[in-house]
A tleap script that builds the chain and sets N, CA, C and O, in Angstrom:
source leaprc.protein.ff14SB
mol = sequence {
  NMET THR ALA LEU GLN THR THR SER ALA GLU
  MET VAL ALA LEU ASN ALA ASP ILE VAL GLY
  TYR SER ARG LEU MET ALA ASP ASP PHE GLU
  GLY THR THR ALA ALA VAL GLU GLY THR ARG
  ARG ILE VAL GLU GLU LYS ILE ASP GLN HIE
  GLY GLY LYS LEU VAL ASN PHE VAL GLY ASP
  ASN PHE MET ALA VAL PHE THR GLU ALA LYS
  ASP ALA VAL ALA ALA ALA ILE ALA ILE THR
  THR GLN LEU GLU SER ARG ASN ALA ASP ILE
  PRO GLU SER ARG GLN VAL ARG PHE ARG MET
  GLY ILE ASP GLN GLY GLU VAL ALA VAL SER
  ASP GLN ASP HIE PHE GLY ASP ALA LEU ASN
  VAL ALA ALA ARG ILE GLN GLY ILE ALA PRO
  ALA GLY GLY ILE SER VAL SER GLY SER PHE
  CSER
}
set mol.1.N position { 271.354 87.223 170.368 }
set mol.1.CA position { 271.451 85.815 170.684 }
set mol.1.C position { 271.022 85.608 172.131 }
set mol.1.O position { 271.479 86.319 173.026 }
set mol.2.N position { 270.148 84.637 172.359 }
set mol.2.CA position { 269.635 84.335 173.684 }
set mol.2.C position { 270.504 83.285 174.358 }
set mol.2.O position { 270.889 82.295 173.736 }
set mol.3.N position { 270.808 83.502 175.621 }
set mol.3.CA position { 271.599 82.537 176.381 }
set mol.3.C position { 270.750 81.305 176.676 }
set mol.3.O position { 269.563 81.419 176.981 }
set mol.4.N position { 271.356 80.143 176.584 }
set mol.4.CA position { 270.664 78.898 176.889 }
set mol.4.C position { 270.550 78.728 178.389 }
set mol.4.O position { 271.485 79.027 179.133 }
set mol.5.N position { 269.418 78.254 178.821 }
set mol.5.CA position { 269.210 77.976 180.236 }
set mol.5.C position { 269.628 76.539 180.516 }
set mol.5.O position { 269.208 75.615 179.818 }
set mol.6.N position { 270.450 76.357 181.533 }
set mol.6.CA position { 270.894 75.030 181.933 }
set mol.6.C position { 270.326 74.725 183.300 }
set mol.6.O position { 270.413 75.538 184.221 }
set mol.7.N position { 269.737 73.531 183.425 }
set mol.7.CA position { 269.250 73.055 184.705 }
set mol.7.C position { 269.948 71.740 185.005 }
set mol.7.O position { 270.488 71.098 184.104 }
set mol.8.N position { 269.938 71.345 186.251 }
set mol.8.CA position { 270.507 70.051 186.601 }
set mol.8.C position { 269.640 69.382 187.652 }
set mol.8.O position { 268.929 70.033 188.418 }
set mol.9.N position { 269.726 68.054 187.660 }
set mol.9.CA position { 268.944 67.282 188.611 }
set mol.9.C position { 269.574 65.911 188.774 }
set mol.9.O position { 270.333 65.455 187.919 }
set mol.10.N position { 269.252 65.265 189.877 }
set mol.10.CA position { 269.656 63.889 190.102 }
set mol.10.C position { 268.827 63.017 189.156 }
set mol.10.O position { 267.597 63.064 189.176 }
set mol.11.N position { 269.505 62.229 188.334 }
set mol.11.CA position { 268.824 61.357 187.384 }
set mol.11.C position { 269.536 60.016 187.308 }
set mol.11.O position { 270.657 59.851 187.790 }
set mol.12.N position { 268.854 59.073 186.693 }
set mol.12.CA position { 269.430 57.761 186.431 }
set mol.12.C position { 269.617 57.663 184.923 }
set mol.12.O position { 268.671 57.849 184.158 }
set mol.13.N position { 270.842 57.370 184.505 }
set mol.13.CA position { 271.173 57.286 183.084 }
set mol.13.C position { 271.268 55.825 182.664 }
set mol.13.O position { 271.883 55.005 183.346 }
set mol.14.N position { 270.652 55.517 181.534 }
set mol.14.CA position { 270.721 54.194 180.914 }
set mol.14.C position { 271.361 54.371 179.553 }
set mol.14.O position { 270.858 55.123 178.718 }
set mol.15.N position { 272.469 53.681 179.327 }
set mol.15.CA position { 273.163 53.738 178.046 }
set mol.15.C position { 273.262 52.330 177.501 }
set mol.15.O position { 273.517 51.389 178.252 }
set mol.16.N position { 273.064 52.174 176.198 }
set mol.16.CA position { 273.129 50.847 175.590 }
set mol.16.C position { 273.767 50.915 174.217 }
set mol.16.O position { 273.682 51.922 173.515 }
set mol.17.N position { 274.407 49.815 173.855 }
set mol.17.CA position { 275.130 49.706 172.601 }
set mol.17.C position { 274.854 48.322 172.019 }
set mol.17.O position { 274.879 47.333 172.751 }
set mol.18.N position { 274.591 48.239 170.719 }
set mol.18.CA position { 274.320 46.952 170.082 }
set mol.18.C position { 275.617 46.167 169.942 }
set mol.18.O position { 276.620 46.679 169.445 }
set mol.19.N position { 275.578 44.921 170.387 }
set mol.19.CA position { 276.734 44.020 170.327 }
set mol.19.C position { 276.989 43.626 168.869 }
set mol.19.O position { 276.079 43.172 168.176 }
set mol.20.N position { 278.229 43.803 168.409 }
set mol.20.CA position { 278.614 43.366 167.071 }
set mol.20.C position { 277.982 44.152 165.933 }
set mol.20.O position { 277.818 43.630 164.830 }
set mol.21.N position { 277.632 45.390 166.191 }
set mol.21.CA position { 276.934 46.216 165.195 }
set mol.21.C position { 277.706 46.349 163.885 }
set mol.21.O position { 277.115 46.223 162.813 }
set mol.22.N position { 278.990 46.596 163.946 }
set mol.22.CA position { 279.778 46.755 162.714 }
set mol.22.C position { 279.742 45.488 161.874 }
set mol.22.O position { 279.608 45.553 160.652 }
set mol.23.N position { 279.863 44.332 162.529 }
set mol.23.CA position { 279.807 43.060 161.805 }
set mol.23.C position { 278.426 42.850 161.203 }
set mol.23.O position { 278.302 42.440 160.048 }
set mol.24.N position { 277.384 43.131 161.987 }
set mol.24.CA position { 276.021 42.985 161.484 }
set mol.24.C position { 275.801 43.852 160.246 }
set mol.24.O position { 275.215 43.400 159.263 }
set mol.25.N position { 276.271 45.092 160.298 }
set mol.25.CA position { 276.112 46.004 159.160 }
set mol.25.C position { 276.911 45.534 157.946 }
set mol.25.O position { 276.429 45.606 156.816 }
set mol.26.N position { 278.123 45.057 158.181 }
set mol.26.CA position { 278.961 44.592 157.072 }
set mol.26.C position { 278.363 43.358 156.405 }
set mol.26.O position { 278.446 43.204 155.186 }
set mol.27.N position { 277.760 42.478 157.208 }
set mol.27.CA position { 277.189 41.239 156.663 }
set mol.27.C position { 275.875 41.457 155.933 }
set mol.27.O position { 275.599 40.774 154.947 }
set mol.28.N position { 275.054 42.404 156.404 }
set mol.28.CA position { 273.722 42.607 155.820 }
set mol.28.C position { 273.228 44.007 156.179 }
set mol.28.O position { 272.523 44.197 157.171 }
set mol.29.N position { 273.606 44.968 155.365 }
set mol.29.CA position { 273.268 46.362 155.646 }
set mol.29.C position { 271.758 46.577 155.732 }
set mol.29.O position { 271.271 47.135 156.715 }
set mol.30.N position { 271.013 46.141 154.717 }
set mol.30.CA position { 269.572 46.372 154.685 }
set mol.30.C position { 268.858 45.649 155.829 }
set mol.30.O position { 268.002 46.232 156.495 }
set mol.31.N position { 269.209 44.381 156.055 }
set mol.31.CA position { 268.581 43.612 157.128 }
set mol.31.C position { 268.873 44.197 158.492 }
set mol.31.O position { 267.990 44.261 159.348 }
set mol.32.N position { 270.110 44.627 158.700 }
set mol.32.CA position { 270.480 45.209 159.991 }
set mol.32.C position { 269.788 46.548 160.194 }
set mol.32.O position { 269.324 46.848 161.294 }
set mol.33.N position { 269.716 47.347 159.150 }
set mol.33.CA position { 269.033 48.635 159.243 }
set mol.33.C position { 267.570 48.431 159.640 }
set mol.33.O position { 267.053 49.152 160.493 }
set mol.34.N position { 266.907 47.461 159.029 }
set mol.34.CA position { 265.511 47.164 159.365 }
set mol.34.C position { 265.390 46.646 160.803 }
set mol.34.O position { 264.473 47.027 161.531 }
set mol.35.N position { 266.317 45.780 161.202 }
set mol.35.CA position { 266.285 45.234 162.575 }
set mol.35.C position { 266.501 46.332 163.602 }
set mol.35.O position { 265.840 46.345 164.641 }
set mol.36.N position { 267.412 47.246 163.328 }
set mol.36.CA position { 267.674 48.342 164.267 }
set mol.36.C position { 266.472 49.274 164.344 }
set mol.36.O position { 266.164 49.791 165.418 }
set mol.37.N position { 265.797 49.493 163.239 }
set mol.37.CA position { 264.593 50.338 163.274 }
set mol.37.C position { 263.511 49.687 164.137 }
set mol.37.O position { 262.842 50.370 164.912 }
set mol.38.N position { 263.338 48.373 164.006 }
set mol.38.CA position { 262.405 47.660 164.867 }
set mol.38.C position { 262.836 47.718 166.319 }
set mol.38.O position { 262.002 47.853 167.214 }
set mol.39.N position { 264.122 47.616 166.555 }
set mol.39.CA position { 264.666 47.697 167.908 }
set mol.39.C position { 264.414 49.076 168.503 }
set mol.39.O position { 264.092 49.204 169.684 }
set mol.40.N position { 264.561 50.091 167.688 }
set mol.40.CA position { 264.316 51.460 168.161 }
set mol.40.C position { 262.877 51.620 168.643 }
set mol.40.O position { 262.633 52.272 169.659 }
set mol.41.N position { 261.928 51.035 167.926 }
set mol.41.CA position { 260.525 51.119 168.342 }
set mol.41.C position { 260.325 50.446 169.706 }
set mol.41.O position { 259.598 50.960 170.556 }
set mol.42.N position { 260.972 49.302 169.907 }
set mol.42.CA position { 260.897 48.619 171.203 }
set mol.42.C position { 261.481 49.502 172.301 }
set mol.42.O position { 260.873 49.668 173.358 }
set mol.43.N position { 262.651 50.064 172.051 }
set mol.43.CA position { 263.320 50.929 173.032 }
set mol.43.C position { 262.434 52.119 173.385 }
set mol.43.O position { 262.228 52.411 174.563 }
set mol.44.N position { 261.911 52.803 172.376 }
set mol.44.CA position { 261.054 53.964 172.632 }
set mol.44.C position { 259.837 53.581 173.468 }
set mol.44.O position { 259.482 54.286 174.413 }
set mol.45.N position { 259.199 52.465 173.123 }
set mol.45.CA position { 258.001 52.016 173.834 }
set mol.45.C position { 258.301 51.685 175.294 }
set mol.45.O position { 257.575 52.115 176.190 }
set mol.46.N position { 259.360 50.930 175.535 }
set mol.46.CA position { 259.665 50.489 176.901 }
set mol.46.C position { 260.148 51.645 177.776 }
set mol.46.O position { 259.813 51.706 178.959 }
set mol.47.N position { 260.920 52.547 177.214 }
set mol.47.CA position { 261.368 53.708 177.984 }
set mol.47.C position { 260.170 54.572 178.360 }
set mol.47.O position { 260.065 55.034 179.496 }
set mol.48.N position { 259.271 54.788 177.410 }
set mol.48.CA position { 258.072 55.578 177.677 }
set mol.48.C position { 257.186 54.893 178.727 }
set mol.48.O position { 256.682 55.552 179.636 }
set mol.49.N position { 256.999 53.583 178.603 }
set mol.49.CA position { 256.167 52.840 179.553 }
set mol.49.C position { 256.697 52.932 180.986 }
set mol.49.O position { 255.932 52.839 181.946 }
set mol.50.N position { 258.004 53.114 181.119 }
set mol.50.CA position { 258.613 53.149 182.451 }
set mol.50.C position { 258.989 54.564 182.892 }
set mol.50.O position { 259.793 54.739 183.807 }
set mol.51.N position { 258.406 55.573 182.237 }
set mol.51.CA position { 258.551 56.950 182.687 }
set mol.51.C position { 259.875 57.604 182.375 }
set mol.51.O position { 260.223 58.617 182.983 }
set mol.52.N position { 260.626 57.040 181.431 }
set mol.52.CA position { 261.912 57.623 181.064 }
set mol.52.C position { 261.807 58.542 179.871 }
set mol.52.O position { 260.737 58.726 179.291 }
set mol.53.N position { 262.934 59.109 179.522 }
set mol.53.CA position { 263.026 59.983 178.348 }
set mol.53.C position { 264.204 59.524 177.499 }
set mol.53.O position { 265.340 59.482 177.970 }
set mol.54.N position { 263.927 59.182 176.254 }
set mol.54.CA position { 264.987 58.828 175.321 }
set mol.54.C position { 265.647 60.124 174.872 }
set mol.54.O position { 265.003 60.960 174.239 }
set mol.55.N position { 266.925 60.298 175.194 }
set mol.55.CA position { 267.593 61.556 174.868 }
set mol.55.C position { 268.487 61.443 173.642 }
set mol.55.O position { 268.931 62.451 173.093 }
set mol.56.N position { 268.750 60.204 173.212 }
set mol.56.CA position { 269.611 60.026 172.045 }
set mol.56.C position { 269.497 58.594 171.551 }
set mol.56.O position { 269.506 57.658 172.351 }
set mol.57.N position { 269.389 58.417 170.248 }
set mol.57.CA position { 269.474 57.094 169.625 }
set mol.57.C position { 270.146 57.319 168.281 }
set mol.57.O position { 269.520 57.777 167.325 }
set mol.58.N position { 271.422 56.992 168.225 }
set mol.58.CA position { 272.209 57.201 167.013 }
set mol.58.C position { 272.915 55.904 166.666 }
set mol.58.O position { 273.634 55.342 167.493 }
set mol.59.N position { 272.713 55.426 165.444 }
set mol.59.CA position { 273.378 54.205 165.007 }
set mol.59.C position { 273.017 53.045 165.897 }
set mol.59.O position { 271.870 52.597 165.920 }
set mol.60.N position { 274.003 52.555 166.636 }
set mol.60.CA position { 273.798 51.385 167.492 }
set mol.60.C position { 273.742 51.722 168.977 }
set mol.60.O position { 273.851 50.828 169.816 }
set mol.61.N position { 273.576 52.988 169.313 }
set mol.61.CA position { 273.641 53.414 170.708 }
set mol.61.C position { 272.428 54.257 171.071 }
set mol.61.O position { 271.973 55.089 170.285 }
set mol.62.N position { 271.903 54.024 172.294 }
set mol.62.CA position { 270.881 54.926 172.802 }
set mol.62.C position { 271.203 55.312 174.236 }
set mol.62.O position { 271.911 54.602 174.950 }
set mol.63.N position { 270.662 56.460 174.637 }
set mol.63.CA position { 270.795 56.945 175.999 }
set mol.63.C position { 269.426 57.438 176.443 }
set mol.63.O position { 268.721 58.121 175.701 }
set mol.64.N position { 269.067 57.077 177.670 }
set mol.64.CA position { 267.805 57.518 178.255 }
set mol.64.C position { 268.054 57.957 179.692 }
set mol.64.O position { 269.027 57.542 180.322 }
set mol.65.N position { 267.165 58.797 180.198 }
set mol.65.CA position { 267.242 59.227 181.593 }
set mol.65.C position { 265.912 58.963 182.282 }
set mol.65.O position { 264.847 58.988 181.665 }
set mol.66.N position { 266.012 58.710 183.574 }
set mol.66.CA position { 264.863 58.405 184.417 }
set mol.66.C position { 265.018 59.159 185.730 }
set mol.66.O position { 266.127 59.525 186.118 }
set mol.67.N position { 263.900 59.388 186.409 }
set mol.67.CA position { 263.982 60.003 187.731 }
set mol.67.C position { 264.131 58.941 188.817 }
set mol.67.O position { 264.648 59.233 189.896 }
set mol.68.N position { 263.688 57.722 188.550 }
set mol.68.CA position { 263.734 56.644 189.534 }
set mol.68.C position { 264.588 55.480 189.043 }
set mol.68.O position { 264.467 55.053 187.895 }
set mol.69.N position { 265.442 54.976 189.910 }
set mol.69.CA position { 266.320 53.854 189.558 }
set mol.69.C position { 265.528 52.620 189.165 }
set mol.69.O position { 265.876 51.936 188.203 }
set mol.70.N position { 264.465 52.332 189.904 }
set mol.70.CA position { 263.672 51.135 189.614 }
set mol.70.C position { 263.075 51.187 188.216 }
set mol.70.O position { 262.907 50.147 187.579 }
set mol.71.N position { 262.757 52.367 187.734 }
set mol.71.CA position { 262.190 52.510 186.397 }
set mol.71.C position { 263.235 52.258 185.306 }
set mol.71.O position { 262.934 51.661 184.273 }
set mol.72.N position { 264.456 52.718 185.547 }
set mol.72.CA position { 265.535 52.468 184.583 }
set mol.72.C position { 265.820 50.975 184.477 }
set mol.72.O position { 265.992 50.448 183.378 }
set mol.73.N position { 265.870 50.299 185.612 }
set mol.73.CA position { 266.121 48.857 185.617 }
set mol.73.C position { 264.962 48.128 184.940 }
set mol.73.O position { 265.186 47.231 184.127 }
set mol.74.N position { 263.735 48.505 185.268 }
set mol.74.CA position { 262.567 47.855 184.669 }
set mol.74.C position { 262.554 48.037 183.151 }
set mol.74.O position { 262.233 47.101 182.418 }
set mol.75.N position { 262.899 49.232 182.679 }
set mol.75.CA position { 262.940 49.480 181.238 }
set mol.75.C position { 264.028 48.637 180.577 }
set mol.75.O position { 263.797 48.044 179.523 }
set mol.76.N position { 265.214 48.579 181.188 }
set mol.76.CA position { 266.313 47.786 180.633 }
set mol.76.C position { 265.923 46.309 180.547 }
set mol.76.O position { 266.192 45.654 179.540 }
set mol.77.N position { 265.296 45.791 181.588 }
set mol.77.CA position { 264.862 44.391 181.586 }
set mol.77.C position { 263.784 44.168 180.534 }
set mol.77.O position { 263.816 43.163 179.823 }
set mol.78.N position { 262.835 45.085 180.423 }
set mol.78.CA position { 261.760 44.951 179.439 }
set mol.78.C position { 262.297 44.971 178.013 }
set mol.78.O position { 261.846 44.201 177.165 }
set mol.79.N position { 263.255 45.846 177.750 }
set mol.79.CA position { 263.859 45.909 176.409 }
set mol.79.C position { 264.567 44.596 176.107 }
set mol.79.O position { 264.368 44.013 175.042 }
set mol.80.N position { 265.387 44.133 177.033 }
set mol.80.CA position { 266.140 42.896 176.838 }
set mol.80.C position { 265.199 41.705 176.665 }
set mol.80.O position { 265.422 40.858 175.800 }
set mol.81.N position { 264.160 41.638 177.478 }
set mol.81.CA position { 263.212 40.525 177.402 }
set mol.81.C position { 262.519 40.489 176.041 }
set mol.81.O position { 262.399 39.425 175.434 }
set mol.82.N position { 262.069 41.633 175.567 }
set mol.82.CA position { 261.386 41.662 174.265 }
set mol.82.C position { 262.347 41.339 173.130 }
set mol.82.O position { 261.973 40.646 172.184 }
set mol.83.N position { 263.580 41.830 173.210 }
set mol.83.CA position { 264.556 41.511 172.167 }
set mol.83.C position { 264.889 40.019 172.165 }
set mol.83.O position { 265.009 39.412 171.101 }
set mol.84.N position { 265.039 39.433 173.343 }
set mol.84.CA position { 265.344 37.998 173.407 }
set mol.84.C position { 264.198 37.172 172.846 }
set mol.84.O position { 264.432 36.151 172.200 }
set mol.85.N position { 262.967 37.596 173.081 }
set mol.85.CA position { 261.806 36.911 172.523 }
set mol.85.C position { 261.828 37.008 170.998 }
set mol.85.O position { 261.576 36.025 170.302 }
set mol.86.N position { 262.127 38.194 170.490 }
set mol.86.CA position { 262.224 38.396 169.036 }
set mol.86.C position { 263.378 37.602 168.446 }
set mol.86.O position { 263.278 37.098 167.328 }
set mol.87.N position { 264.472 37.488 169.188 }
set mol.87.CA position { 265.661 36.774 168.701 }
set mol.87.C position { 265.475 35.261 168.631 }
set mol.87.O position { 266.253 34.575 167.968 }
set mol.88.N position { 264.465 34.740 169.300 }
set mol.88.CA position { 264.276 33.287 169.370 }
set mol.88.C position { 264.184 32.636 167.989 }
set mol.88.O position { 264.593 31.487 167.824 }
set mol.89.N position { 263.659 33.348 167.008 }
set mol.89.CA position { 263.473 32.798 165.665 }
set mol.89.C position { 264.518 33.283 164.667 }
set mol.89.O position { 264.368 33.085 163.462 }
set mol.90.N position { 265.576 33.917 165.166 }
set mol.90.CA position { 266.599 34.496 164.292 }
set mol.90.C position { 267.916 33.764 164.536 }
set mol.90.O position { 268.263 33.486 165.684 }
set mol.91.N position { 268.654 33.448 163.469 }
set mol.91.CA position { 269.967 32.814 163.688 }
set mol.91.C position { 270.839 33.680 164.601 }
set mol.91.O position { 270.798 34.908 164.520 }
set mol.92.N position { 271.616 33.048 165.459 }
set mol.92.CA position { 272.423 33.775 166.443 }
set mol.92.C position { 273.306 34.842 165.797 }
set mol.92.O position { 273.500 35.915 166.370 }
set mol.93.N position { 273.831 34.560 164.629 }
set mol.93.CA position { 274.727 35.519 163.959 }
set mol.93.C position { 274.005 36.788 163.507 }
set mol.93.O position { 274.667 37.765 163.160 }
set mol.94.N position { 272.671 36.806 163.501 }
set mol.94.CA position { 271.897 37.969 163.055 }
set mol.94.C position { 271.115 38.630 164.197 }
set mol.94.O position { 270.386 39.596 163.971 }
set mol.95.N position { 271.264 38.116 165.408 }
set mol.95.CA position { 270.496 38.647 166.537 }
set mol.95.C position { 271.009 40.016 166.983 }
set mol.95.O position { 272.210 40.282 166.995 }
set mol.96.N position { 270.059 40.869 167.348 }
set mol.96.CA position { 270.379 42.186 167.877 }
set mol.96.C position { 270.239 42.115 169.396 }
set mol.96.O position { 269.170 41.822 169.930 }
set mol.97.N position { 271.355 42.393 170.072 }
set mol.97.CA position { 271.388 42.414 171.545 }
set mol.97.C position { 272.127 43.673 171.982 }
set mol.97.O position { 273.037 44.154 171.307 }
set mol.98.N position { 271.709 44.180 173.118 }
set mol.98.CA position { 272.388 45.325 173.711 }
set mol.98.C position { 273.281 44.889 174.860 }
set mol.98.O position { 273.048 43.864 175.501 }
set mol.99.N position { 274.301 45.688 175.102 }
set mol.99.CA position { 274.998 45.748 176.386 }
set mol.99.C position { 274.514 47.053 177.000 }
set mol.99.O position { 274.525 48.089 176.336 }
set mol.100.N position { 274.085 47.017 178.271 }
set mol.100.CA position { 273.534 48.221 178.897 }
set mol.100.C position { 274.299 48.585 180.158 }
set mol.100.O position { 274.803 47.715 180.870 }
set mol.101.N position { 274.378 49.875 180.421 }
set mol.101.CA position { 274.978 50.387 181.648 }
set mol.101.C position { 274.044 51.384 182.303 }
set mol.101.O position { 273.369 52.159 181.624 }
set mol.102.N position { 274.009 51.359 183.635 }
set mol.102.CA position { 273.147 52.277 184.387 }
set mol.102.C position { 273.973 52.939 185.490 }
set mol.102.O position { 274.715 52.277 186.216 }
set mol.103.N position { 273.826 54.265 185.599 }
set mol.103.CA position { 274.465 55.022 186.670 }
set mol.103.C position { 273.496 56.097 187.140 }
set mol.103.O position { 272.568 56.475 186.425 }
set mol.104.N position { 273.726 56.576 188.346 }
set mol.104.CA position { 272.878 57.598 188.938 }
set mol.104.C position { 273.746 58.768 189.372 }
set mol.104.O position { 274.823 58.576 189.936 }
set mol.105.N position { 273.276 59.974 189.110 }
set mol.105.CA position { 274.018 61.156 189.523 }
set mol.105.C position { 273.449 62.421 188.911 }
set mol.105.O position { 272.374 62.420 188.311 }
set mol.106.N position { 274.188 63.485 189.078 }
set mol.106.CA position { 273.769 64.798 188.583 }
set mol.106.C position { 273.846 64.822 187.049 }
set mol.106.O position { 274.860 64.449 186.459 }
set mol.107.N position { 272.757 65.267 186.423 }
set mol.107.CA position { 272.696 65.403 184.969 }
set mol.107.C position { 272.258 66.825 184.668 }
set mol.107.O position { 271.274 67.308 185.229 }
set mol.108.N position { 272.977 67.489 183.796 }
set mol.108.CA position { 272.618 68.839 183.373 }
set mol.108.C position { 271.878 68.764 182.045 }
set mol.108.O position { 272.166 67.911 181.205 }
set mol.109.N position { 270.921 69.667 181.870 }
set mol.109.CA position { 270.138 69.735 180.639 }
set mol.109.C position { 270.200 71.162 180.129 }
set mol.109.O position { 269.898 72.113 180.850 }
set mol.110.N position { 270.599 71.292 178.864 }
set mol.110.CA position { 270.663 72.591 178.217 }
set mol.110.C position { 270.135 72.435 176.800 }
set mol.110.O position { 270.726 71.725 175.987 }
set mol.111.N position { 269.026 73.097 176.506 }
set mol.111.CA position { 268.429 73.045 175.170 }
set mol.111.C position { 268.243 71.596 174.696 }
set mol.111.O position { 268.601 71.264 173.567 }
set mol.112.N position { 267.696 70.756 175.537 }
set mol.112.CA position { 267.426 69.337 175.271 }
set mol.112.C position { 268.678 68.460 175.203 }
set mol.112.O position { 268.558 67.253 174.991 }
set mol.113.N position { 269.862 69.022 175.374 }
set mol.113.CA position { 271.086 68.228 175.461 }
set mol.113.C position { 271.305 67.839 176.913 }
set mol.113.O position { 271.147 68.663 177.814 }
set mol.114.N position { 271.670 66.581 177.139 }
set mol.114.CA position { 271.920 66.074 178.484 }
set mol.114.C position { 273.403 65.760 178.607 }
set mol.114.O position { 274.004 65.193 177.695 }
set mol.115.N position { 273.991 66.133 179.746 }
set mol.115.CA position { 275.396 65.826 179.965 }
set mol.115.C position { 275.691 65.732 181.451 }
set mol.115.O position { 274.955 66.267 182.280 }
set mol.116.N position { 276.773 65.048 181.775 }
set mol.116.CA position { 277.161 64.889 183.166 }
set mol.116.C position { 277.806 63.538 183.398 }
set mol.116.O position { 277.777 62.660 182.536 }
set mol.117.N position { 278.393 63.387 184.584 }
set mol.117.CA position { 279.119 62.159 184.906 }
set mol.117.C position { 278.251 60.910 184.843 }
set mol.117.O position { 278.726 59.863 184.402 }
set mol.118.N position { 276.990 60.988 185.271 }
set mol.118.CA position { 276.130 59.804 185.256 }
set mol.118.C position { 276.000 59.250 183.839 }
set mol.118.O position { 276.007 58.034 183.643 }
set mol.119.N position { 275.884 60.129 182.861 }
set mol.119.CA position { 275.785 59.693 181.460 }
set mol.119.C position { 277.096 59.074 180.998 }
set mol.119.O position { 277.100 58.062 180.297 }
set mol.120.N position { 278.207 59.687 181.394 }
set mol.120.CA position { 279.520 59.177 180.993 }
set mol.120.C position { 279.810 57.816 181.615 }
set mol.120.O position { 280.303 56.913 180.939 }
set mol.121.N position { 279.506 57.670 182.900 }
set mol.121.CA position { 279.754 56.395 183.579 }
set mol.121.C position { 278.873 55.304 182.981 }
set mol.121.O position { 279.352 54.199 182.722 }
set mol.122.N position { 277.598 55.594 182.758 }
set mol.122.CA position { 276.697 54.598 182.164 }
set mol.122.C position { 277.224 54.142 180.801 }
set mol.122.O position { 277.159 52.957 180.473 }
set mol.123.N position { 277.742 55.076 180.018 }
set mol.123.CA position { 278.287 54.730 178.703 }
set mol.123.C position { 279.527 53.848 178.820 }
set mol.123.O position { 279.730 52.950 178.002 }
set mol.124.N position { 280.342 54.095 179.816 }
set mol.124.CA position { 281.568 53.307 179.980 }
set mol.124.C position { 281.292 51.909 180.534 }
set mol.124.O position { 281.896 50.937 180.081 }
set mol.125.N position { 280.395 51.799 181.502 }
set mol.125.CA position { 280.177 50.485 182.106 }
set mol.125.C position { 279.306 49.571 181.252 }
set mol.125.O position { 279.288 48.360 181.471 }
set mol.126.N position { 278.588 50.127 180.290 }
set mol.126.CA position { 277.819 49.248 179.410 }
set mol.126.C position { 278.747 48.308 178.664 }
set mol.126.O position { 278.353 47.196 178.312 }
set mol.127.N position { 279.967 48.738 178.421 }
set mol.127.CA position { 280.935 47.912 177.699 }
set mol.127.C position { 281.373 46.662 178.436 }
set mol.127.O position { 281.883 45.729 177.816 }
set mol.128.N position { 281.183 46.622 179.760 }
set mol.128.CA position { 281.585 45.428 180.509 }
set mol.128.C position { 280.422 44.461 180.729 }
set mol.128.O position { 280.615 43.369 181.263 }
set mol.129.N position { 279.226 44.857 180.322 }
set mol.129.CA position { 278.074 43.962 180.444 }
set mol.129.C position { 278.183 42.856 179.397 }
set mol.129.O position { 278.714 43.083 178.310 }
set mol.130.N position { 277.687 41.665 179.716 }
set mol.130.CA position { 277.644 40.619 178.699 }
set mol.130.C position { 276.594 40.958 177.640 }
set mol.130.O position { 275.722 41.794 177.878 }
set mol.131.N position { 276.672 40.328 176.497 }
set mol.131.CA position { 275.655 40.524 175.457 }
set mol.131.C position { 274.284 40.217 176.040 }
set mol.131.O position { 274.072 39.134 176.587 }
set mol.132.N position { 273.360 41.151 175.931 }
set mol.132.CA position { 272.036 40.991 176.501 }
set mol.132.C position { 271.980 41.294 177.982 }
set mol.132.O position { 270.957 41.046 178.620 }
set mol.133.N position { 273.067 41.832 178.554 }
set mol.133.CA position { 273.143 42.067 179.996 }
set mol.133.C position { 273.189 43.534 180.366 }
set mol.133.O position { 273.226 44.418 179.511 }
set mol.134.N position { 273.185 43.764 181.678 }
set mol.134.CA position { 273.152 45.115 182.237 }
set mol.134.C position { 274.230 45.242 183.304 }
set mol.134.O position { 274.335 44.390 184.186 }
set mol.135.N position { 275.035 46.303 183.228 }
set mol.135.CA position { 276.009 46.637 184.281 }
set mol.135.C position { 275.463 47.824 185.046 }
set mol.135.O position { 274.950 48.775 184.455 }
set mol.136.N position { 275.576 47.764 186.370 }
set mol.136.CA position { 275.074 48.825 187.231 }
set mol.136.C position { 276.226 49.357 188.048 }
set mol.136.O position { 277.009 48.580 188.595 }
set mol.137.N position { 276.346 50.681 188.141 }
set mol.137.CA position { 277.462 51.287 188.876 }
set mol.137.C position { 277.269 51.169 190.376 }
set mol.137.O position { 276.183 50.842 190.853 }
set mol.138.N position { 278.331 51.439 191.109 }
set mol.138.CA position { 278.292 51.402 192.565 }
set mol.138.C position { 277.518 52.563 193.164 }
set mol.138.O position { 277.108 52.481 194.322 }
set mol.139.N position { 277.301 53.651 192.413 }
set mol.139.CA position { 276.584 54.805 192.961 }
set mol.139.C position { 275.085 54.712 192.722 }
set mol.139.O position { 274.338 55.635 193.046 }
set mol.140.N position { 274.666 53.634 192.173 }
set mol.140.CA position { 273.273 53.395 191.833 }
set mol.140.C position { 272.498 52.949 193.067 }
set mol.140.O position { 272.964 52.078 193.802 }
set mol.141.N position { 271.321 53.532 193.309 }
set mol.141.CA position { 270.530 53.095 194.469 }
set mol.141.C position { 269.067 52.965 194.119 }
set mol.141.O position { 268.257 52.608 194.975 }
savepdb mol mol.pdb
quit
């Protein structure tokens, strides 16, 4: 068995969660599944355009890392802007919106798994963002 190599670096973590996902799924499983798949394509495109790496997208949550804070913010704004444009023609009760959190700090990487306080803080502060909004930690620069 080969030992896994772990590296660490200063990174910016972006974590997001779909607002009201359980309700959306309960009301319309097929429609929500299709909407989330479309949302995933937007997320992947915007993160890539801004030099980030999508490290996880499961259910209603995604996590990405960036080397530059400005790129994480730009990606979060681009994702939100495109989703709001798409939501313009959808009844409010069916709209897909994220709450996002951003933190900066040491992130360890082992066999493509990312972990560290920056990821944990970003995940926690996304919960205090308004629907369609972004929360940024105090350690963010």
